C-alpha positions in Angstrom: 4.6 -126.8 94.2 4.6 -123.4 92.5 1.4 -122.7 89.9 2.6 -121.5 86.7 1.6 -118.5 87.3 3.7 -118.5 90.2 6.8 -119.7 88.4 6.2 -117.1 85.7 5.9 -114.0 88.1 9.1 -115.6 89.6 11.3 -115.5 86.5 9.8 -111.9 85.8 10.7 -110.7 88.9 14.2 -112.2 89.0 14.7 -110.8 85.3 13.8 -107.5 86.9 16.2 -108.1 89.8 18.8 -109.0 87.4 18.9 -106.0 85.0 18.2 -103.6 88.0 21.7 -105.4 89.7 23.3 -105.0 86.6 22.8 -101.3 86.0 23.0 -100.2 90.0 25.6 -103.1 90.7 22.9 -103.8 93.2 24.0 -107.3 93.6 27.1 -106.1 95.8 24.7 -104.5 97.9 22.4 -107.4 98.5 22.1 -109.7 101.6 24.0 -112.8 100.9 20.9 -115.0 101.0 19.7 -113.1 98.4 22.6 -113.4 96.0 22.8 -117.0 96.6 19.2 -117.6 95.8 20.1 -115.4 92.4 23.0 -117.5 92.2 21.4 -121.0 92.3 18.3 -120.0 89.8 20.9 -118.8 87.2 23.1 -122.1 87.7 19.3 -124.4 87.7 18.3 -122.0 83.9 22.1 -122.6 82.6 22.1 -126.7 83.3 18.6 -126.8 82.4 19.8 -124.8 78.9 22.8 -127.0 78.5 20.5 -130.2 78.7 18.4 -128.8 76.0 21.8 -128.5 74.1 
């Protein structure tokens, strides 16, 4: 289990990665594993937000 500090850092890193990817279209150049990891994270967030509604 990750600590809350680690989770916060992870979220921040993903946000940074997402903004950079939008700007540079890096997503197409990333390795497949990183792409799937980002997609899984996005889906998890999407699901939890949908549950909250």
